[in-house]
PAMINU-211969 format. One record per residue: residue number from 0; z, x, y of N, C-alpha, C in turn; residue in one letter. Coordinates in pm, 1 decimal, padded with zeros to 6 digits. Each point is the difference from the previous one (the first is absolute). Example, Ala and Ser with C-alpha at 12.3 -4.5 7.8 and 13.67 -1.06 7.14 Angstrom:
<nodes>
[0; [00780.0; 01319.0; -00569.0]; [00000.0; -00089.0; 00119.0]; [00000.0; 00090.0; 00120.0]; A] [1; [-00072.0; -00035.0; 00105.0]; [00006.0; 00082.0; 00119.0]; [00073.0; -00077.0; 00109.0]; S] 
</nodes>
This chain:
<nodes>
[0; [10702.1; 08843.3; 11450.3]; [00009.5; 00091.3; -00108.6]; [-00134.7; 00090.9; 00048.3]; L] [1; [-00131.1; -00045.1; -00017.1]; [-00106.6; 00008.1; 00006.2]; [-00036.2; 00112.4; 00107.9]; D] [2; [00079.7; -00025.5; 00098.7]; [-00015.3; 00077.0; 00132.8]; [00106.0; 00125.6; 00000.1]; S] [3; [00121.7; 00014.3; -00119.3]; [00067.9; 00106.3; -00008.6]; [-00116.5; 00100.8; -00079.9]; V] [4; [-00053.3; -00104.5; -00141.0]; [-00105.7; 00081.7; -00075.0]; [-00071.6; 00095.0; 00053.5]; L] [5; [-00048.8; -00120.7; 00085.0]; [-00123.8; 00130.0; 00134.2]; [00040.4; 00096.5; 00061.2]; G] [6; [00086.8; -00023.6; 00031.2]; [00104.2; 00143.8; 00123.6]; [00009.5; 00128.2; -00074.5]; S] [7; [00055.6; -00036.8; -00147.7]; [00029.4; 00134.0; -00082.8]; [-00108.0; 00050.8; -00089.4]; I] [8; [-00161.3; -00078.2; -00006.3]; [-00077.6; 00086.4; -00097.0]; [-00158.5; -00055.0; 00067.4]; C] [9; [-00065.9; 00061.3; -00008.1]; [-00131.6; -00066.5; 00046.1]; [-00105.9; -00041.9; -00085.8]; H] [10; [00099.6; -00064.4; -00158.1]; [-00081.6; -00111.2; -00060.2]; [-00101.4; 00046.6; -00055.2]; R] [11; [-00072.4; 00120.0; -00002.6]; [-00110.8; -00021.5; -00035.1]; [-00018.1; 00075.2; -00132.8]; A] [12; [00074.3; -00034.8; -00119.6]; [-00036.5; 00053.3; -00103.4]; [-00095.2; -00069.9; -00105.2]; G] [13; [00027.5; 00071.8; -00113.9]; [-00131.5; -00118.6; -00121.8]; [00018.2; -00057.1; -00052.6]; S] [14; [00135.1; -00043.4; 00016.6]; [00033.8; -00160.7; -00040.7]; [00078.5; -00104.1; 00016.7]; Y] [15; [-00079.3; -00003.0; 00147.9]; [00059.0; -00138.0; 00081.3]; [00017.9; -00108.4; -00043.1]; P] [16; [-00069.4; -00080.9; -00116.7]; [00074.1; -00091.6; -00074.3]; [00098.7; 00037.6; -00081.5]; D] [17; [00063.8; 00071.9; -00025.6]; [00207.6; 00045.8; -00079.1]; [00068.8; 00036.5; 00115.5]; V] [18; [-00054.7; 00086.2; 00035.3]; [00089.4; 00156.1; 00140.5]; [00000.6; -00124.4; 00073.6]; L] [19; [00112.2; -00011.6; 00080.2]; [-00043.5; -00024.4; 00143.0]; [00028.6; 00115.6; 00098.8]; P] [20; [00051.8; 00104.6; -00060.5]; [-00026.1; 00125.8; 00090.6]; [-00099.8; 00141.7; -00055.0]; L] [21; [-00023.4; 00093.1; 00016.2]; [-00116.8; 00054.1; -00037.5]; [00153.4; 00083.9; -00115.9]; C] [22; [-00128.6; 00033.2; -00171.1]; [00050.4; 00081.9; -00083.5]; [00126.5; 00119.9; -00001.7]; E] [23; [-00006.9; 00046.6; 00165.8]; [00086.2; 00094.1; -00016.4]; [00142.0; -00078.0; 00103.6]; R] [24; [00003.0; -00045.0; 00054.3]; [00040.0; -00038.4; 00142.9]; [00126.3; -00142.6; -00131.7]; C] [25; [-00100.6; -00050.4; -00102.7]; [00088.1; -00102.3; -00128.3]; [00044.6; 00037.9; -00073.3]; S] [26; [-00027.9; 00156.3; -00035.3]; [00033.2; 00101.4; -00089.5]; [00179.1; 00000.9; 00060.0]; A] [27; [-00025.1; 00087.1; 00123.7]; [00139.8; 00008.1; 00042.2]; [00090.3; -00115.8; 00048.1]; V] [28; [-00000.3; -00106.8; -00009.3]; [00064.2; -00052.0; -00012.3]; [00057.4; -00103.9; -00065.4]; Y] [29; [-00062.4; 00008.1; -00170.7]; [00003.8; -00056.0; -00119.6]; [00114.5; 00181.1; -00049.7]; A] [30; [-00073.1; 00068.9; 00074.1]; [00129.0; 00124.2; -00070.0]; [00144.6; 00009.3; 00079.6]; G] [31; [-00020.5; -00097.0; 00117.2]; [00129.3; -00027.5; 00084.2]; [00111.6; -00068.7; -00113.1]; I] [32; [-00097.7; -00128.3; -00007.0]; [00097.2; -00067.3; -00097.8]; [00017.8; 00071.4; -00089.0]; L] [33; [-00068.4; 00044.2; -00103.2]; [00021.5; 00061.3; -00149.7]; [00099.1; 00113.2; 00026.2]; L] [34; [00017.1; 00088.5; 00120.6]; [00073.8; 00093.0; -00025.5]; [00128.1; -00053.4; 00063.4]; G] [35; [00055.3; -00097.7; 00104.9]; [00096.0; -00131.2; -00007.9]; [00078.9; 00014.4; -00126.5]; A] [36; [-00103.6; -00085.2; -00071.8]; [00110.5; -00066.3; -00154.4]; [-00015.7; 00116.1; -00015.8]; A] [37; [-00049.2; 00123.1; -00081.9]; [00016.8; 00123.0; -00057.4]; [00169.8; 00010.8; 00051.3]; F] [38; [-00010.7; 00077.6; 00131.6]; [00157.4; 00040.4; 00102.9]; [00076.7; -00102.9; -00067.8]; E] [39; [00022.8; -00132.7; 00012.4]; [00050.3; -00070.5; -00020.1]; [00063.3; -00007.4; -00168.4]; A] [40; [-00074.4; -00003.5; -00074.8]; [00061.5; 00013.7; -00115.8]; [00065.5; 00156.5; -00040.9]; A] [41; [-00042.8; 00072.4; 00033.2]; [00026.1; 00189.6; 00018.2]; [00125.7; 00035.3; 00103.3]; L] [42; [-00014.6; -00030.2; 00108.7]; [00159.3; 00018.8; 00111.5]; [00060.3; -00121.1; -00017.4]; Q] [43; [00004.0; -00110.7; -00013.6]; [00082.6; -00092.2; 00071.1]; [00049.3; -00085.5; -00141.4]; W] [44; [-00113.5; -00027.2; -00101.0]; [00057.0; -00081.6; -00120.4]; [00098.9; 00143.3; -00089.9]; L] [45; [-00106.0; 00065.1; -00002.9]; [00039.7; 00119.2; -00158.5]; [00035.7; 00106.2; 00095.7]; A] [46; [00102.3; -00004.7; 00092.7]; [00051.4; 00072.4; 00061.7]; [-00003.2; 00186.8; 00023.6]; G] [47; [-00141.0; 00010.8; 00012.0]; [-00039.6; 00094.4; 00018.3]; [-00041.2; 00078.0; 00095.2]; R] [48; [00049.0; 00119.2; 00012.0]; [-00089.3; 00034.2; 00187.1]; [-00032.6; 00117.5; -00007.3]; R] [49; [-00117.4; 00028.6; 00122.3]; [-00125.2; 00069.6; -00059.0]; [00054.8; 00142.4; 00001.2]; P] [50; [-00110.9; 00103.1; -00023.4]; [00034.7; 00147.6; 00004.4]; [-00054.1; 00046.1; 00120.9]; G] [51; [-00015.9; 00109.9; 00007.1]; [-00070.5; 00078.4; 00089.9]; [-00108.0; 00037.1; -00074.4]; R] [52; [-00014.5; 00003.3; -00149.9]; [-00172.5; 00018.9; 00041.7]; [-00084.8; -00172.6; -00011.3]; S] [53; [00098.4; -00065.9; -00047.4]; [-00099.1; -00158.1; 00088.1]; [-00006.7; -00031.8; 00156.7]; A] [54; [00035.9; 00070.8; 00091.9]; [00035.6; 00004.0; 00105.5]; [-00155.3; 00143.4; 00032.7]; V] [55; [00016.3; 00039.2; -00036.4]; [-00094.3; 00122.1; 00011.8]; [-00134.5; -00048.4; -00050.4]; V] [56; [-00045.4; -00081.3; -00129.0]; [-00075.0; -00096.6; -00018.9]; [-00076.3; -00076.1; 00081.1]; L] [57; [00104.8; -00071.9; 00039.0]; [-00039.1; -00168.0; 00037.3]; [-00084.3; 00102.7; 00192.0]; A] [58; [00080.6; 00129.2; 00065.7]; [-00047.1; 00038.5; 00108.4]; [-00150.4; 00052.2; -00024.3]; S] [59; [-00035.2; 00052.9; -00103.4]; [-00108.2; 00108.9; -00078.4]; [-00111.4; -00172.2; 00048.9]; L] [60; [00035.8; -00089.2; -00098.1]; [-00072.1; -00136.7; -00001.2]; [-00016.8; -00077.6; 00113.3]; V] [61; [00058.7; 00034.8; 00132.0]; [-00034.1; -00051.4; 00154.5]; [-00115.7; 00116.5; -00005.7]; L] [62; [00049.5; 00139.0; 00027.3]; [-00119.2; 00092.7; 00029.2]; [-00136.3; -00039.9; -00028.5]; A] [63; [00013.5; -00009.3; -00150.7]; [-00101.8; -00036.0; -00114.4]; [-00170.4; -00090.4; 00057.5]; L] [64; [00159.3; -00150.0; 00103.2]; [-00081.9; -00101.1; 00063.9]; [-00087.6; 00059.6; 00065.9]; M] [65; [00123.5; 00049.0; 00084.0]; [-00065.9; 00071.6; 00170.4]; [-00116.5; 00069.1; -00036.3]; A] [66; [-00030.3; 00070.4; -00078.2]; [-00121.1; 00127.0; -00028.7]; [-00125.7; -00161.3; -00029.4]; V] [67; [00025.0; -00005.4; -00112.1]; [-00090.2; -00148.2; -00027.8]; [-00068.9; -00090.0; 00071.1]; V] [68; [00118.3; -00041.5; 00103.1]; [-00037.2; -00086.1; 00075.0]; [-00115.0; 00049.8; 00102.1]; G] [69; [00066.3; 00118.4; 00068.0]; [-00098.7; 00085.8; 00141.2]; [-00069.5; 00030.7; -00129.4]; M] [70; [-00045.2; 00032.6; -00103.2]; [-00129.8; 00099.8; -00048.7]; [-00113.7; -00164.4; 00058.2]; G] [71; [00063.2; -00125.0; -00082.3]; [-00084.2; -00118.5; 00004.7]; [-00045.3; -00057.9; 00130.3]; G] [72; [00119.6; 00031.0; 00101.3]; [-00080.3; -00033.4; 00122.8]; [-00085.3; 00049.5; 00048.4]; I] [73; [00010.0; 00162.4; 00014.7]; [-00102.3; 00075.0; 00074.9]; [-00112.5; 00066.1; -00058.5]; Y] [74; [00035.3; -00068.5; -00140.2]; [-00132.1; 00011.8; -00093.0]; [-00031.3; 00148.0; -00061.7]; G] [75; [00140.8; 00073.6; 00007.0]; [-00016.0; 00128.8; -00101.7]; [00011.8; 00014.1; -00132.2]; L] [76; [-00004.3; -00118.2; -00051.0]; [-00025.9; -00002.7; -00178.1]; [00021.9; -00148.5; -00039.1]; F] [77; [-00064.1; -00018.9; -00107.3]; [-00049.9; -00142.6; -00044.2]; [00084.2; -00007.1; -00135.1]; H] [78; [00085.0; -00049.1; -00029.7]; [00090.0; -00057.1; -00127.3]; [-00026.6; -00038.4; -00011.5]; L] [79; [-00020.1; -00069.7; -00198.7]; [-00018.9; -00143.6; -00042.8]; [00076.7; -00069.7; 00041.2]; P] [80; [-00046.7; -00143.7; -00014.4]; [00139.1; -00092.6; 00023.6]; [00107.8; -00002.9; -00056.6]; G] [81; [00078.4; 00088.4; -00131.9]; [00089.6; -00082.4; -00094.4]; [00078.2; 00136.8; 00043.1]; S] [82; [-00064.3; 00095.9; 00022.5]; [00092.9; 00129.9; 00106.2]; [00114.3; -00082.3; 00122.2]; V] [83; [-00101.5; -00069.4; 00087.1]; [00073.1; -00068.7; 00142.6]; [00093.8; -00025.2; -00058.7]; K] [84; [-00046.7; -00091.7; -00100.7]; [00085.0; -00139.0; -00057.4]; [00163.2; 00045.3; -00054.2]; V] [85; [-00025.8; 00103.5; -00029.9]; [00107.9; 00036.8; -00090.8]; [00073.4; 00138.2; 00095.3]; F] [86; [-00058.0; 00052.0; 00114.4]; [00050.1; 00031.1; 00083.5]; [00124.2; -00096.8; 00135.0]; A] [87; [-00097.5; -00102.7; -00000.4]; [00066.2; -00101.1; 00058.3]; [00108.5; -00073.4; -00050.5]; A] [88; [-00014.4; -00026.2; -00082.7]; [00066.8; -00034.8; -00157.4]; [00187.0; 00099.7; 00076.1]; L] [89; [-00059.8; 00084.7; -00031.4]; [00118.8; 00114.1; -00036.1]; [00045.5; -00010.7; 00145.9]; W] [90; [-00063.4; 00002.2; 00110.3]; [00043.3; 00049.2; 00185.9]; [00098.3; -00146.4; -00062.7]; F] [91; [-00029.2; -00122.9; 00026.6]; [00093.7; -00138.4; 00000.8]; [00125.6; 00053.1; -00119.5]; G] [92; [-00006.8; -00003.2; -00076.8]; [00108.6; 00055.3; -00092.5]; [00155.0; 00091.7; 00059.3]; S] [93; [-00115.0; 00114.8; 00089.0]; [00091.0; 00144.2; 00084.8]; [00073.0; -00116.4; 00085.8]; A] [94; [-00062.1; -00063.7; 00098.4]; [00061.7; -00073.1; 00059.0]; [00108.9; -00073.3; -00004.6]; I] [95; [00007.7; -00066.8; -00113.3]; [00056.4; -00096.8; -00128.6]; [00160.8; 00085.8; 00045.5]; A] [96; [-00089.5; 00109.9; -00064.5]; [00103.6; 00106.4; -00027.0]; [00108.0; 00012.5; 00108.5]; F] [97; [-00035.7; 00045.0; 00099.6]; [00071.6; 00116.0; 00098.6]; [00080.8; -00155.3; 00070.6]; F] [98; [-00045.8; -00135.4; 00047.5]; [00062.6; -00092.5; 00048.0]; [00109.1; 00000.8; -00088.5]; A] [99; [-00063.2; 00004.5; -00147.3]; [00153.5; -00039.5; -00121.9]; [00088.5; 00083.6; -00016.0]; A] [100; [-00024.7; 00163.3; 00074.2]; [00102.6; 00077.0; 00014.9]; [00064.7; 00010.4; 00104.5]; A] [101; [-00058.9; -00073.7; 00110.4]; [00086.5; -00047.2; 00095.6]; [00088.5; -00053.6; 00021.8]; A] [102; [00030.1; -00139.7; -00079.0]; [00077.4; -00127.2; 00001.4]; [00068.6; 00048.0; -00040.9]; L] [103; [-00021.4; 00133.4; -00130.3]; [00096.7; -00018.0; -00136.7]; [00108.9; 00167.1; 00018.3]; S] [104; [-00016.6; 00043.8; 00130.3]; [00040.2; 00107.8; 00052.5]; [00137.4; 00006.3; -00045.5]; R] [105; [00043.6; 00125.9; -00053.6]; [00145.6; -00032.7; 00023.4]; [00053.3; -00083.5; -00134.0]; G] [106; [-00055.4; -00040.9; -00053.3]; [-00026.1; -00083.5; -00135.6]; [00075.5; 00098.6; -00101.9]; T] [107; [00058.5; 00016.0; -00128.2]; [00058.1; 00053.6; -00063.8]; [-00075.7; -00045.3; -00132.3]; I] [108; [-00067.5; 00131.3; -00042.5]; [-00065.0; -00072.6; -00180.7]; [00015.9; 00125.0; -00082.6]; G] [109; [-00063.3; -00035.9; -00093.8]; [-00046.1; 00173.9; -00071.9]; [-00167.9; 00027.9; 00042.3]; K] [110; [-00026.0; 00105.9; 00009.8]; [-00160.6; 00033.6; 00035.1]; [-00115.4; 00041.6; -00099.2]; E] [111; [-00080.8; -00143.0; 00057.8]; [-00089.3; -00021.8; -00089.7]; [-00045.3; 00108.4; -00123.4]; E] [112; [-00083.1; 00019.1; -00144.3]; [-00028.0; 00096.7; -00028.3]; [-00220.4; -00000.7; 00027.7]; P] [113; [00011.9; 00079.1; 00099.5]; [-00109.7; 00054.9; 00053.0]; [-00133.7; -00084.1; -00048.1]; F] [114; [-00021.1; -00002.6; -00136.2]; [-00153.9; -00074.0; -00095.2]; [00003.6; -00160.6; 00063.6]; P] [115; [00096.7; -00012.5; -00008.1]; [00010.9; -00167.3; 00054.6]; [-00044.4; -00018.2; 00099.9]; V] [116; [-00037.1; 00100.6; 00072.2]; [-00047.1; -00053.5; 00166.3]; [-00171.0; 00020.3; -00064.2]; R] [117; [-00083.5; 00083.8; -00097.3]; [-00094.0; -00026.6; -00034.0]; [-00079.1; -00113.8; -00062.0]; L] [118; [00076.2; -00115.0; -00050.1]; [00011.5; -00066.9; -00065.5]; [-00132.1; -00126.5; 00073.0]; L] [119; [00024.6; -00034.3; 00188.0]; [-00059.8; -00028.0; 00042.4]; [-00124.3; 00033.4; 00034.9]; L] [120; [-00097.2; 00143.3; 00012.2]; [-00057.6; 00050.8; 00012.9]; [-00112.0; -00039.9; -00050.2]; P] [121; [00061.0; 00039.1; -00164.8]; [-00011.5; -00027.7; -00122.4]; [-00134.9; -00120.3; 00015.1]; L] [122; [00098.8; -00128.0; 00036.9]; [-00045.9; -00122.3; 00002.5]; [-00120.2; 00028.7; 00112.8]; L] [123; [00043.5; 00036.1; 00080.3]; [-00114.3; -00059.9; 00144.8]; [-00125.0; 00114.4; -00087.7]; F] [124; [-00060.2; 00071.4; -00050.4]; [-00055.8; 00130.0; -00051.2]; [-00081.5; -00112.2; -00086.1]; I] [125; [00079.9; -00056.6; -00107.4]; [-00069.1; -00131.0; -00089.5]; [-00080.1; -00113.0; 00061.2]; V] [126; [00099.8; -00070.0; 00148.3]; [-00065.0; -00084.5; 00058.9]; [-00106.1; 00024.9; 00042.7]; F] [127; [00050.9; 00112.7; 00093.0]; [-00152.6; -00006.3; 00152.8]; [-00103.7; 00076.9; -00141.6]; S] [128; [-00026.0; 00054.8; -00111.7]; [-00097.1; 00000.6; -00061.7]; [-00099.9; -00114.6; -00015.5]; Q] [129; [00131.4; -00155.5; -00084.2]; [-00073.1; -00129.7; 00026.1]; [-00011.1; -00038.3; 00098.4]; Q] [130; [00033.2; 00007.4; 00134.6]; [-00092.1; -00069.4; 00110.8]; [-00092.2; 00087.2; 00047.8]; V] [131; [-00022.8; 00132.7; -00052.5]; [-00128.5; 00127.9; 00033.3]; [-00093.4; -00087.5; -00071.9]; G] [132; [00031.4; -00004.0; -00135.8]; [-00162.7; -00051.9; -00072.9]; [00023.3; -00181.3; 00019.1]; S] [133; [00073.9; -00057.4; 00098.3]; [-00065.7; -00132.7; 00045.4]; [00055.3; -00121.8; -00096.7]; E] [134; [00115.1; 00064.9; -00073.4]; [00085.2; -00139.7; -00084.5]; [00009.0; -00112.8; 00031.4]; A] [135; [-00020.2; -00062.4; -00004.4]; [00029.4; -00156.8; 00008.3]; [00128.0; 00015.4; 00064.8]; R] [136; [00103.3; -00043.9; -00117.9]; [00077.2; -00015.0; 00013.9]; [00132.7; 00102.5; 00094.3]; W] [137; [-00092.2; 00110.8; 00000.4]; [00100.1; 00109.5; 00072.4]; [00014.8; 00019.5; 00174.6]; A] [138; [-00133.0; -00094.4; 00064.4]; [-00027.5; -00054.1; 00089.7]; [00044.1; -00101.6; 00055.0]; L] [139; [00035.5; -00115.1; -00102.3]; [00101.0; -00096.6; 00000.5]; [00096.7; 00028.7; 00064.6]; N] [140; [00024.3; 00068.6; -00143.3]; [00184.2; 00054.6; 00044.5]; [00040.2; 00047.3; 00158.1]; C] [141; [-00074.6; 00156.4; -00025.0]; [-00058.9; 00007.5; 00169.3]; [00054.4; -00077.1; 00104.6]; L] [142; [-00035.0; -00134.0; 00012.0]; [-00074.3; -00103.4; 00045.1]; [00122.4; -00090.1; 00069.1]; G] [143; [00043.8; 00044.0; -00139.9]; [00134.9; -00100.5; 00056.5]; [00152.6; 00034.0; 00031.0]; L] [144; [00001.4; 00160.9; -00036.6]; [00080.5; 00094.5; 00047.1]; [00016.9; 00013.8; 00156.8]; L] [145; [-00128.9; -00008.3; 00099.1]; [-00002.1; 00061.2; 00120.8]; [00082.0; -00039.8; 00071.3]; V] [146; [00015.3; -00207.0; 00045.8]; [00048.6; -00011.4; 00097.7]; [00168.4; -00037.1; -00046.4]; V] [147; [00070.2; 00024.6; -00110.6]; [00115.4; 00019.3; -00040.2]; [00021.0; 00132.0; 00034.0]; P] [148; [-00074.2; 00109.1; -00037.1]; [00027.5; 00180.6; 00040.2]; [00015.7; -00023.0; 00161.5]; G] [149; [-00082.3; -00072.2; 00027.6]; [-00031.0; -00010.2; 00171.6]; [00159.8; -00032.2; 00065.6]; L] [150; [00014.9; -00140.3; -00046.2]; [00142.1; -00036.7; 00046.9]; [00107.7; 00084.5; -00016.0]; I] [151; [-00018.1; 00115.0; -00121.4]; [00131.0; 00010.9; -00064.9]; [00012.7; 00202.0; 00137.8]; A] [152; [-00149.4; 00009.8; -00046.6]; [-00007.3; 00134.2; 00071.7]; [00068.5; -00022.7; 00141.5]; G] [153; [-00025.4; -00119.9; 00093.6]; [00038.9; -00027.6; 00135.8]; [00150.9; -00030.5; 00005.7]; F] [154; [00056.4; -00045.9; -00091.3]; [00116.7; -00038.4; -00001.8]; [00115.0; 00123.5; -00034.6]; V] [155; [-00052.7; 00030.0; -00117.0]; [00081.6; 00102.3; -00055.8]; [-00017.4; 00180.2; 00080.3]; L] [156; [-00074.5; 00005.9; 00075.6]; [-00004.5; 00126.6; 00044.8]; [00084.3; -00031.8; 00174.9]; V] [157; [-00090.0; -00126.1; 00047.5]; [00085.4; 00033.0; 00129.1]; [00147.0; -00044.4; -00032.9]; N] [158; [00046.5; -00064.4; -00096.8]; [00136.5; -00056.5; -00081.0]; [00047.6; 00176.3; 00010.5]; F] [159; [-00075.6; 00088.4; -00070.1]; [00080.2; 00114.9; -00003.1]; [00016.2; 00095.6; 00158.5]; A] [160; [-00091.0; -00032.0; 00023.4]; [-00007.4; 00112.3; 00180.5]; [00135.6; -00078.7; 00065.2]; V] [161; [00037.9; -00120.9; -00000.1]; [00091.8; -00042.1; 00046.7]; [00098.1; 00034.4; -00041.5]; A] [162; [00053.6; -00049.9; -00118.0]; [00072.0; 00055.1; -00024.8]; [00067.9; 00132.8; 00038.2]; F] [163; [-00112.4; 00115.3; -00098.2]; [00067.2; 00130.5; 00049.1]; [00017.2; 00081.8; 00166.8]; S] [164; [-00066.5; -00109.7; 00055.7]; [00055.6; 00047.3; 00120.6]; [00134.0; -00062.0; 00100.6]; V] [165; [-00002.5; -00136.6; -00082.9]; [00137.3; -00058.7; 00047.9]; [00111.1; 00072.3; -00105.4]; L] [166; [00009.9; 00118.2; -00020.6]; [00114.3; 00096.9; -00076.9]; [00106.1; 00008.6; 00081.7]; G] [167; [00023.2; -00030.5; 00086.2]; [00195.7; 00003.2; 00078.1]; [00032.9; -00152.4; -00029.1]; A] [168; [-00081.6; -00088.7; -00001.9]; [00075.7; -00102.6; -00083.8]; [00080.9; -00044.1; -00109.3]; I] [169; [00046.3; -00120.9; 00014.6]; [00051.0; -00007.1; -00174.4]; [-00096.5; -00019.5; -00079.0]; G] [170; [00018.9; -00013.7; -00097.7]; [-00125.5; -00067.6; -00143.7]; [-00078.9; -00118.2; 00040.5]; R] [171; [00127.2; -00138.5; -00012.9]; [-00053.2; -00144.2; 00086.7]; [-00055.2; -00008.6; 00029.9]; L] [172; [00046.8; 00042.0; 00179.2]; [-00085.8; -00028.2; 00142.7]; [-00137.2; 00115.1; -00029.7]; P] [173; [-00007.0; 00056.8; -00081.3]; [-00113.7; 00140.3; -00010.4]; [-00090.9; -00139.8; -00030.2]; R] [174; [00015.1; -00059.9; -00124.1]; [-00040.9; -00068.9; -00079.8]; [-00051.2; -00119.4; 00092.5]; L] [175; [00053.2; -00056.5; 00037.0]; [-00006.7; -00114.9; 00101.3]; [-00096.9; 00018.8; 00085.5]; V] [176; [00028.8; 00137.6; 00074.0]; [-00116.4; 00035.3; 00136.5]; [-00094.4; -00003.3; -00048.5]; V] [177; [-00005.0; 00093.7; -00139.7]; [-00116.8; 00072.6; -00062.3]; [-00124.5; -00145.6; -00018.3]; S] [178; [00063.9; -00083.6; -00047.0]; [-00047.2; -00105.4; -00019.8]; [-00086.5; -00102.4; 00102.4]; S] [179; [00069.3; 00002.2; 00132.0]; [-00044.3; -00072.5; 00108.3]; [-00113.9; 00088.4; 00040.4]; L] [180; [00009.1; 00177.5; -00018.6]; [-00078.3; 00045.2; 00066.3]; [-00188.9; 00027.2; -00072.5]; L] [181; [00040.6; -00026.1; -00155.2]; [-00083.8; 00053.2; -00082.9]; [-00184.5; -00135.1; 00070.0]; V] [182; [00023.6; -00147.9; 00033.1]; [-00077.8; -00038.8; 00072.6]; [-00053.6; 00061.2; 00146.2]; P] [183; [00093.3; 00017.3; 00125.0]; [-00044.1; 00113.3; 00064.0]; [-00103.3; 00080.9; 00020.4]; V] [184; [00073.5; 00053.9; -00105.0]; [-00126.2; 00182.3; -00026.6]; [-00092.1; -00053.1; -00055.3]; L] [185; [-00016.6; -00082.7; -00117.8]; [-00157.1; -00043.8; -00093.7]; [-00064.1; 00002.9; 00130.4]; A] [186; [00031.0; -00157.1; 00119.2]; [-00038.2; -00045.9; 00089.6]; [-00057.1; 00125.3; 00075.0]; A] [187; [00085.0; 00120.1; 00054.4]; [-00105.5; 00089.2; 00106.0]; [-00048.0; 00049.8; -00058.1]; G] [188; [00022.9; 00063.7; -00205.2]; [-00148.7; 00018.5; -00061.4]; [-00133.6; -00072.3; -00014.3]; E] [189; [00052.9; -00130.5; -00017.2]; [-00137.4; -00050.6; 00012.9]; [-00097.6; 00017.0; 00150.8]; H] [190; [00093.6; 00038.4; 00084.3]; [-00095.5; 00001.0; 00173.5]; [-00028.9; 00127.1; -00057.5]; A] [191; [00031.6; 00100.0; 00002.3]; [-00007.2; 00082.6; -00042.0]; [-00135.0; 00045.1; -00079.2]; L] [192; [00005.7; -00080.1; -00125.2]; [-00093.4; 00009.0; -00111.9]; [-00167.0; -00041.8; 00126.6]; F] [193; [00046.8; -00114.6; 00072.8]; [-00111.2; -00097.2; 00006.3]; [-00100.4; 00129.3; 00105.6]; R] [194; [00149.4; 00068.9; 00115.4]; [-00069.4; 00070.2; 00083.0]; [-00055.4; 00113.1; -00014.0]; L] [195; [00006.4; 00110.6; -00136.0]; [-00086.6; 00069.0; -00122.5]; [-00134.1; -00057.9; -00089.2]; W] [196; [-00011.1; -00130.2; 00045.5]; [-00120.1; -00016.0; -00076.8]; [-00052.3; -00031.4; 00102.9]; R] [197; [00015.4; -00051.9; 00112.8]; [-00080.3; -00035.3; 00118.9]; [-00080.1; 00095.5; 00092.6]; S] [198; [00120.8; 00131.2; -00085.8]; [-00087.7; 00137.9; 00109.6]; [-00075.7; 00086.1; -00103.7]; A] [199; [-00029.0; -00058.2; -00110.5]; [-00074.5; 00084.6; -00113.7]; [-00103.5; -00053.2; -00032.7]; L] 
</nodes>
């Protein structure tokens, strides 16, 4: 686990005693876990499918994180820690949204009311402000979500990718083959992360 964490993050955060990764990376994986739980409740349990506005919103979130990330890497601008955590949480939830949408493609259900989509970012705003103000409970919660979020991210995203690519075969074979491909894809990504980190 330590090798995996070291390959995906520089781990030079301000709270190494609480967070296994830096604040931004910790928030990304926490966002994936929270987003996956939100999508499970909304899409699968409540039988609601996302509308076009939800797809547009999630796409804009991915673009926002790209701007925030590149700006930070190249020193174009400096953002407060709470803004970075908020953007990372929302980015992680957007990843979970697209993965869940890929898995539930073709299912029938009522289109969700768009305001429901705003509940998660509102929660992220409050939580990221608490992290930015160094509230211990918020940092501890973020730290507890990192490893489960990392596992959920690797499993959910890789399963969704494999499940989507194997669209020509039946649903049950797709489930079986996709499950078998998850550890293979995850191992390949881990190797790529290590190469990327060593090149920096």
